[in-house]
C-alpha positions as CSV (number, residue, x, y, z in Angstrom):
1,M,-278.7,-127.3,-59.2
2,T,-277.9,-125.9,-62.6
3,T,-276.6,-122.6,-61.0
4,L,-274.6,-124.7,-58.6
5,A,-273.2,-126.7,-61.5
6,W,-272.0,-123.6,-63.2
7,A,-270.2,-122.5,-60.0
8,S,-268.7,-125.9,-59.6
9,L,-267.4,-125.9,-63.1
10,R,-265.6,-122.6,-62.5
11,H,-264.2,-123.8,-59.2
12,R,-262.8,-127.1,-60.6
13,T,-261.4,-125.8,-63.9
14,T,-258.5,-128.3,-64.1
15,A,-260.5,-131.4,-63.4
16,F,-263.3,-130.5,-65.8
17,T,-260.8,-129.4,-68.5
18,A,-259.3,-132.9,-68.4
19,T,-262.8,-134.3,-68.8
20,F,-263.5,-131.9,-71.7
21,L,-260.3,-132.8,-73.5
22,S,-261.1,-136.5,-73.2
23,I,-264.6,-136.0,-74.7
24,F,-263.4,-133.6,-77.4
25,L,-260.6,-135.8,-78.6
26,G,-262.7,-138.9,-78.3
27,A,-265.5,-137.4,-80.4
28,A,-263.0,-136.1,-83.0
29,M,-261.4,-139.6,-83.3
30,I,-264.6,-141.6,-83.5
31,G,-266.3,-139.1,-85.8
32,A,-263.4,-139.1,-88.2
33,F,-263.6,-142.9,-88.7
34,A,-267.4,-142.8,-88.8
35,T,-267.3,-140.5,-91.8
36,L,-265.3,-143.1,-93.7
37,A,-268.0,-145.7,-93.0
38,Q,-270.6,-143.3,-94.3
39,T,-268.5,-142.6,-97.4
40,A,-268.5,-146.4,-98.1
41,G,-272.2,-146.2,-98.6
42,G,-271.8,-143.7,-101.5
43,D,-271.1,-144.2,-105.2
44,V,-267.9,-146.2,-104.9
45,S,-266.6,-149.5,-106.1
46,A,-267.0,-152.7,-104.1
47,D,-263.3,-152.9,-103.3
48,D,-263.2,-149.3,-102.2
49,A,-266.3,-149.7,-100.1
50,E,-264.8,-152.7,-98.3
51,T,-261.6,-150.8,-97.6
52,L,-263.6,-147.8,-96.2
53,R,-265.8,-150.0,-94.1
54,I,-262.7,-151.8,-92.6
55,M,-261.2,-148.4,-91.8
56,G,-264.4,-146.9,-90.5
57,L,-265.9,-149.8,-88.6
58,V,-263.1,-152.2,-87.7
59,V,-260.3,-149.7,-87.0
60,G,-262.7,-147.1,-85.8
61,G,-264.5,-149.7,-83.7
62,W,-261.4,-150.7,-81.8
63,G,-260.5,-147.0,-81.3
64,S,-264.1,-146.3,-80.1
65,L,-263.8,-149.0,-77.5
66,I,-260.7,-147.5,-76.0
67,V,-262.0,-143.9,-76.4
68,L,-265.3,-144.6,-74.7
69,F,-263.6,-146.5,-71.8
70,S,-261.2,-143.6,-71.3
71,V,-263.9,-141.0,-71.4
72,A,-265.9,-142.9,-68.8
73,S,-262.9,-143.4,-66.7
74,T,-261.9,-139.8,-66.6
75,L,-265.4,-138.6,-65.9
76,A,-265.7,-141.2,-63.1
77,I,-262.4,-139.8,-61.5
78,T,-263.9,-136.3,-61.6
79,V,-267.1,-137.4,-59.9
80,R,-265.6,-139.9,-57.4
81,Q,-263.0,-137.5,-56.0
82,R,-265.9,-135.2,-55.0
83,G,-267.5,-137.8,-52.7
84,E,-266.8,-135.7,-49.6
85,E,-268.3,-132.6,-51.2
86,I,-271.4,-134.4,-52.3
87,G,-271.8,-136.0,-48.8
88,L,-271.6,-132.5,-47.2
89,L,-274.3,-131.2,-49.6
90,R,-276.5,-134.0,-48.3
91,V,-275.7,-133.1,-44.7
92,V,-276.9,-129.5,-45.2
93,G,-280.2,-130.7,-46.7
94,A,-279.7,-131.8,-50.3
95,T,-281.4,-135.1,-51.2
96,P,-279.6,-137.9,-53.1
97,R,-281.7,-137.1,-56.1
98,Q,-280.6,-133.4,-56.1
99,A,-277.0,-134.4,-55.7
100,R,-277.2,-136.7,-58.7
101,R,-278.9,-133.9,-60.7
102,L,-276.0,-131.7,-59.8
103,V,-273.5,-134.2,-61.2
104,L,-275.5,-134.9,-64.3
105,A,-275.9,-131.1,-64.9
106,E,-272.2,-130.7,-64.8
107,A,-271.6,-133.7,-67.0
108,S,-274.2,-132.5,-69.5
109,L,-272.6,-129.1,-69.9
110,V,-269.1,-130.4,-70.4
111,T,-270.2,-133.3,-72.6
112,S,-272.4,-131.2,-74.9
113,V,-269.7,-128.7,-75.6
114,G,-266.9,-131.2,-75.9
115,A,-268.8,-133.6,-78.2
116,A,-270.1,-130.9,-80.4
117,L,-266.7,-129.3,-80.9
118,G,-265.1,-132.8,-81.4
119,A,-267.7,-133.6,-84.1
120,A,-266.9,-130.3,-85.8
121,V,-263.2,-131.3,-85.9
122,A,-264.1,-134.8,-87.0
123,W,-265.4,-133.6,-90.4
124,P,-262.1,-132.2,-91.7
125,A,-260.2,-135.0,-90.0
126,G,-262.2,-137.6,-91.9
127,F,-261.5,-135.8,-95.1
128,L,-257.7,-135.9,-94.3
129,L,-258.0,-139.7,-93.5
130,L,-259.6,-140.2,-96.9
131,A,-256.9,-138.2,-98.6
132,L,-254.2,-140.4,-96.9
133,L,-256.0,-143.5,-98.2
134,R,-256.0,-142.1,-101.7
135,N,-252.4,-141.1,-101.6
136,G,-251.5,-144.6,-100.3
137,G,-253.4,-146.2,-103.2
138,L,-255.8,-148.0,-100.9
139,V,-258.8,-146.4,-102.6
140,A,-259.3,-144.8,-106.0
141,D,-258.5,-141.2,-106.5
142,D,-262.1,-140.4,-107.6
143,V,-263.7,-141.5,-104.3
144,A,-265.8,-138.6,-103.1
145,Y,-265.9,-137.7,-99.4
146,G,-269.3,-138.6,-98.1
147,G,-269.0,-137.8,-94.4
148,G,-272.0,-135.8,-93.1
149,A,-274.7,-135.3,-90.5
150,A,-275.4,-139.0,-89.9
151,A,-271.8,-139.9,-88.9
152,L,-271.2,-136.8,-86.9
153,G,-274.6,-136.9,-85.2
154,G,-274.2,-140.5,-84.3
155,T,-270.8,-139.7,-82.8
156,V,-272.2,-136.9,-80.6
157,V,-275.0,-139.2,-79.4
158,L,-272.6,-142.1,-78.7
159,V,-270.1,-140.0,-76.8
160,G,-272.8,-138.1,-75.0
161,L,-274.6,-141.2,-73.8
162,T,-271.4,-142.8,-72.6
163,S,-270.4,-139.8,-70.6
164,L,-273.8,-139.4,-69.0
165,V,-274.2,-143.1,-68.2
166,A,-270.7,-143.0,-66.6
167,A,-271.6,-139.9,-64.6
168,A,-275.0,-141.3,-63.5
169,V,-273.5,-144.7,-62.4
170,T,-270.7,-143.0,-60.4
171,A,-273.1,-140.4,-58.9
172,R,-275.5,-143.2,-57.8
173,R,-272.7,-145.1,-56.1
174,T,-271.5,-141.8,-54.4
175,T,-275.0,-141.0,-53.1
176,N,-276.0,-144.4,-51.9
177,G,-276.2,-145.0,-48.2
178,P,-275.9,-142.4,-45.4
179,A,-274.2,-139.1,-46.1
180,S,-271.8,-139.7,-43.1
181,L,-270.7,-142.9,-44.7
182,A,-270.0,-141.3,-48.0
183,I,-267.9,-138.6,-46.3
184,A,-265.9,-141.2,-44.4
185,E,-265.3,-143.3,-47.6
186,A,-264.2,-140.3,-49.5
187,R,-261.8,-139.2,-46.8
188,G,-260.4,-142.7,-46.4
189,G,-260.2,-143.4,-50.1
190,S,-262.2,-146.7,-49.6
191,G,-264.9,-148.2,-51.7
192,R,-265.5,-151.5,-53.2
193,M,-265.6,-152.1,-57.0
194,P,-269.0,-153.1,-58.2
195,W,-269.5,-156.8,-59.1
196,W,-270.6,-155.9,-62.7
197,R,-267.3,-154.1,-63.3
198,S,-265.4,-157.1,-62.1
199,A,-267.5,-159.3,-64.3
200,I,-266.8,-157.2,-67.4
201,G,-263.1,-157.1,-66.8
202,L,-262.8,-160.8,-66.3
203,L,-265.0,-161.4,-69.4
204,L,-262.7,-159.3,-71.6
205,V,-259.6,-161.0,-70.3
206,A,-261.1,-164.4,-70.8
207,Y,-262.2,-163.6,-74.3
208,G,-258.8,-162.2,-75.3
209,V,-257.0,-165.3,-73.9
210,G,-259.6,-167.5,-75.6
211,M,-258.8,-165.9,-79.0
212,A,-255.1,-166.5,-78.3
213,V,-255.8,-170.2,-77.7
214,V,-257.9,-170.3,-80.9
215,T,-255.0,-168.8,-82.8
216,I,-252.6,-171.6,-81.8
217,T,-255.1,-174.5,-82.1
218,V,-257.2,-173.5,-85.1
219,T,-256.3,-170.5,-87.3
220,A,-252.6,-171.3,-87.3
221,H,-253.3,-174.4,-89.4
222,Q,-255.5,-172.7,-92.0
223,D,-254.4,-172.0,-95.5
224,D,-255.1,-168.2,-95.2
225,P,-251.9,-166.8,-93.8
226,Y,-253.8,-163.9,-92.3
227,A,-256.3,-166.0,-90.4
228,A,-254.0,-166.1,-87.4
229,M,-253.7,-162.3,-87.4
230,S,-257.5,-161.9,-87.4
231,T,-257.8,-163.9,-84.2
232,S,-254.7,-162.8,-82.4
233,G,-254.3,-159.2,-83.5
234,S,-256.9,-157.8,-81.1
235,S,-256.1,-160.2,-78.2
236,S,-253.6,-157.9,-76.5
237,I,-256.1,-155.0,-76.6
238,L,-258.9,-157.1,-75.3
239,V,-256.8,-158.4,-72.4
240,G,-255.4,-154.9,-71.8
241,V,-258.8,-153.2,-71.6
242,G,-260.0,-156.1,-69.3
243,L,-257.1,-155.5,-66.9
244,A,-257.7,-151.7,-67.2
245,V,-261.3,-152.3,-66.1
246,L,-260.0,-154.2,-63.0
247,S,-257.3,-151.6,-62.4
248,P,-258.4,-150.4,-58.9
249,V,-258.3,-153.9,-57.5
250,L,-255.0,-154.8,-59.3
251,L,-253.4,-151.5,-58.1
252,R,-254.4,-152.2,-54.5
253,W,-253.0,-155.7,-54.5
254,A,-249.8,-154.9,-56.4
255,S,-249.1,-151.7,-54.4
256,R,-249.2,-153.8,-51.2
257,L,-246.8,-156.2,-52.6
258,V,-244.2,-153.5,-53.6
259,A,-244.8,-151.4,-50.4
260,P,-242.1,-153.2,-48.3
261,T,-239.5,-152.6,-51.0
262,V,-240.5,-149.0,-51.8
263,G,-240.8,-148.1,-48.2
264,R,-237.1,-148.8,-47.6
265,S,-236.3,-145.8,-49.8
266,G,-237.4,-143.4,-47.0
267,V,-240.4,-141.4,-45.9
268,V,-241.3,-140.3,-49.4
269,G,-241.3,-143.9,-50.7
270,W,-243.4,-145.1,-47.7
271,L,-245.9,-142.3,-48.1
272,A,-246.2,-143.0,-51.9
273,A,-246.8,-146.7,-51.3
274,Y,-249.4,-146.0,-48.7
275,N,-251.3,-143.4,-50.8
276,T,-251.2,-145.7,-53.9
277,S,-252.9,-148.5,-51.9
278,R,-255.3,-146.1,-50.1
279,R,-256.3,-144.2,-53.3
280,S,-256.5,-147.1,-55.6
281,Q,-260.0,-146.1,-56.8
282,L,-258.7,-142.8,-58.1
283,L,-255.2,-143.8,-59.2
284,G,-256.7,-146.8,-61.0
285,G,-257.9,-144.2,-63.5
286,V,-254.2,-143.5,-64.2
287,L,-253.2,-147.1,-64.2
288,A,-255.8,-148.0,-66.8
289,P,-254.4,-146.0,-69.8
290,V,-250.9,-147.1,-68.9
291,I,-251.9,-150.7,-69.2
292,V,-253.8,-150.1,-72.5
293,L,-251.0,-148.0,-74.0
294,T,-248.4,-150.7,-73.2
295,A,-250.5,-153.7,-74.2
296,G,-251.7,-152.2,-77.5
297,A,-248.4,-150.6,-78.6
298,V,-246.2,-153.6,-77.8
299,G,-248.6,-156.3,-79.0
300,V,-249.5,-154.8,-82.3
301,L,-246.1,-153.5,-83.3
302,M,-244.5,-156.8,-82.5
303,L,-247.2,-158.5,-84.6
304,V,-246.4,-156.2,-87.5
305,G,-242.7,-157.1,-87.1
306,I,-243.4,-160.8,-87.1
307,D,-245.6,-160.5,-90.2
308,H,-242.9,-158.4,-92.0
309,R,-240.2,-161.0,-91.3
310,T,-242.3,-163.9,-92.5
311,I,-244.6,-163.2,-95.4
312,G,-246.0,-159.7,-95.1
313,A,-243.3,-158.0,-97.3
314,G,-244.1,-160.2,-100.3
315,H,-247.8,-160.7,-99.8
316,P,-250.2,-158.6,-101.9
317,E,-252.3,-157.7,-98.9
318,G,-249.4,-157.3,-96.5
319,D,-248.8,-153.6,-96.9
320,T,-252.5,-152.7,-96.5
321,I,-253.0,-154.9,-93.4
322,N,-249.9,-153.6,-91.7
323,L,-250.9,-150.0,-92.5
324,L,-254.2,-150.7,-90.8
325,N,-252.3,-152.2,-87.8
326,N,-250.0,-149.2,-87.6
327,V,-253.0,-146.8,-87.7
328,I,-254.6,-148.7,-84.9
329,T,-251.4,-148.6,-82.9
330,G,-250.9,-144.9,-83.5
331,M,-254.5,-144.1,-82.6
332,V,-254.4,-146.2,-79.4
333,A,-251.0,-144.9,-78.3
334,L,-251.9,-141.2,-79.0
335,F,-255.2,-141.3,-77.1
336,A,-253.8,-143.4,-74.2
337,A,-250.9,-141.0,-73.8
338,V,-253.4,-138.1,-73.7
339,M,-255.4,-140.0,-71.1
340,V,-252.4,-140.6,-68.9
341,V,-251.8,-136.8,-68.8
342,N,-255.5,-136.0,-68.3
343,A,-256.0,-138.6,-65.6
344,F,-253.1,-137.3,-63.5
345,A,-254.2,-133.7,-64.0
346,A,-257.7,-134.6,-62.7
347,V,-256.5,-136.7,-59.8
348,V,-253.9,-134.2,-58.5
349,A,-256.2,-131.3,-58.9
350,G,-258.6,-132.9,-56.5
351,R,-255.8,-133.4,-53.9
352,R,-254.8,-129.8,-53.4
353,A,-256.1,-129.7,-49.8
354,E,-254.3,-133.0,-48.9
355,L,-251.0,-131.8,-50.3
356,Q,-251.5,-128.5,-48.4
357,R,-251.8,-130.4,-45.2
358,L,-248.5,-132.2,-45.9
359,R,-246.9,-128.7,-46.2
360,L,-248.5,-127.6,-43.0
361,L,-247.2,-130.7,-41.2
362,G,-243.6,-129.7,-42.2
363,A,-243.0,-131.3,-45.6
364,T,-241.2,-129.2,-48.1
365,S,-242.5,-128.5,-51.6
366,R,-239.9,-130.7,-53.0
367,Q,-240.9,-133.6,-50.7
368,V,-244.5,-133.2,-51.7
369,E,-243.6,-133.2,-55.4
370,R,-241.4,-136.2,-54.9
371,S,-244.1,-138.2,-53.1
372,V,-246.6,-137.6,-56.0
373,V,-243.9,-138.6,-58.6
374,A,-243.1,-141.7,-56.5
375,E,-246.8,-142.6,-56.7
376,A,-246.6,-142.2,-60.4
377,A,-243.5,-144.4,-60.5
378,I,-245.4,-147.2,-58.7
379,V,-248.4,-146.8,-61.0
380,A,-246.2,-146.8,-64.1
381,G,-244.2,-149.8,-63.0
382,I,-247.3,-151.9,-62.2
383,G,-249.0,-150.7,-65.4
384,V,-246.2,-151.6,-67.8
385,V,-245.8,-155.0,-66.2
386,L,-249.5,-155.7,-66.6
387,G,-249.4,-154.3,-70.1
388,L,-246.5,-156.5,-71.1
389,V,-248.4,-159.5,-69.8
390,A,-251.4,-158.5,-71.8
391,S,-249.3,-158.0,-75.0
392,L,-248.3,-161.7,-74.8
393,A,-251.8,-162.6,-75.8
394,T,-251.0,-161.3,-79.3
395,I,-247.2,-161.9,-79.5
396,V,-246.9,-165.6,-78.5
397,P,-249.8,-167.1,-80.5
398,F,-248.9,-165.1,-83.6
399,A,-245.2,-166.0,-83.4
400,V,-246.2,-169.7,-83.0
401,A,-248.5,-169.5,-85.9
402,R,-245.8,-168.0,-88.1
403,H,-243.3,-170.6,-86.9
404,E,-241.0,-168.3,-85.0
405,G,-241.7,-170.1,-81.7
406,V,-242.8,-168.7,-78.3
407,V,-240.0,-166.0,-78.5
408,P,-240.1,-163.9,-81.7
409,D,-236.9,-163.9,-83.9
410,G,-236.5,-160.1,-83.9
411,Q,-237.5,-156.7,-82.5
412,L,-236.9,-157.8,-78.9
413,W,-235.5,-154.3,-78.3
414,L,-239.0,-152.8,-78.9
415,P,-240.8,-153.7,-75.7
416,P,-238.1,-152.2,-73.4
417,L,-238.1,-149.0,-75.5
418,L,-241.8,-148.6,-75.3
419,V,-241.7,-149.3,-71.6
420,V,-239.2,-146.6,-71.0
421,G,-241.3,-144.1,-73.0
422,T,-244.5,-145.0,-71.1
423,V,-242.8,-144.7,-67.7
424,A,-241.2,-141.4,-68.7
425,L,-244.6,-140.0,-69.9
426,T,-246.3,-141.0,-66.6
427,L,-243.6,-139.4,-64.4
428,L,-243.6,-136.2,-66.5
429,S,-247.4,-136.1,-66.3
430,A,-247.3,-136.4,-62.5
431,R,-244.6,-133.8,-62.1
432,S,-246.4,-131.3,-64.4
433,A,-249.7,-131.8,-62.6
434,V,-248.2,-131.0,-59.2
435,R,-246.4,-127.9,-60.5
436,R,-249.6,-126.6,-62.1
437,L,-251.1,-126.4,-58.6
438,G,-248.8,-123.6,-57.8
439,P,-247.4,-122.8,-54.2
440,L,-249.1,-125.2,-51.7
441,T,-249.3,-122.5,-48.9
442,G,-252.1,-120.9,-47.0
443,A,-255.0,-122.3,-45.1
444,V,-256.6,-125.6,-46.1
445,R,-260.2,-125.0,-47.4
């Protein structure tokens, strides 16, 4: 199985490169903030230690949630789109346990290299973060960098365990039941989302909405002006991640709703709507980062704008708090953007044979490319709508708490601008992923 895993890695370079980049960037990001938390335990003042812990644990913690979800999602895409191949292995004599060992061997090889290299990059990245905090006056200039083996080793273990658990869960689902059924489900793009995933998604959405309600009913009336921010600031991210967990089901439902409208645009539109609904399990991995990117960026940036218009500019803690919010937004946006590109690369790489069949049936290369870009447009449209809905969990309660009303008094141009950027990124990612496949000619293998 190890020998076969090496051969599989060489054969599926694009898909596993996308997984490697997710693990590498995730480990680098988590590890950089973990070094700040370790630095807080050194010989520093109480105020500096608190600032470092907030940056390392709070900011890094929210980033870790998104990073680990994205890593698990990308790895699940890579494994799930090989359902037919795994089913054929079982037909020729491989046991379900051997098939799972193959998947875990591949995941272990990619994870170990990606996490180790990411941790190596995290050490200088953590030093750079500390230098930025010093230059910004958030910590004293004499704070010594204390990042080391504990933070980096913990990062490798955390990212590695997340990746292996995601691979094991997806592999078990792929190998359950008869091999013929696994092949049929893989070819048809079917498959039900497990109940526990639905429960996690609904729980996250309910918790985010609950925190928004608490903001309006409780913290908005407290003396601390930043109490409302502490309860509403993360609500959009919570709801966004919850909707991202439910992305396969949401994509299937939403794509069926838009299919009649999109289908009127011609054969390309009809095919895109059909494939989006049929392949919701795979394309849900692309929809997820689009939702998180839109929800996090719009929600937090609008929150910063509301705070700046009300009391943030004149409050002694305003600059520091808004800096942390901007760091969170930048981190979430950067990683989510990378995940959109990676997810499309992984999904399209596994569809080469399908796209070749379209060429053999008479479709031109331009029509094939347009069909994939049309799928991306449907995914992007659904994703930004869901992301905007999730962002309301932060915007509305915080605007009410700061006496601006349900609709904020400014920056209403920001959500459309971010939506345009997110849609453009998704479409460019799809177009680039198709063109990287090269000429879709020759026999279907």
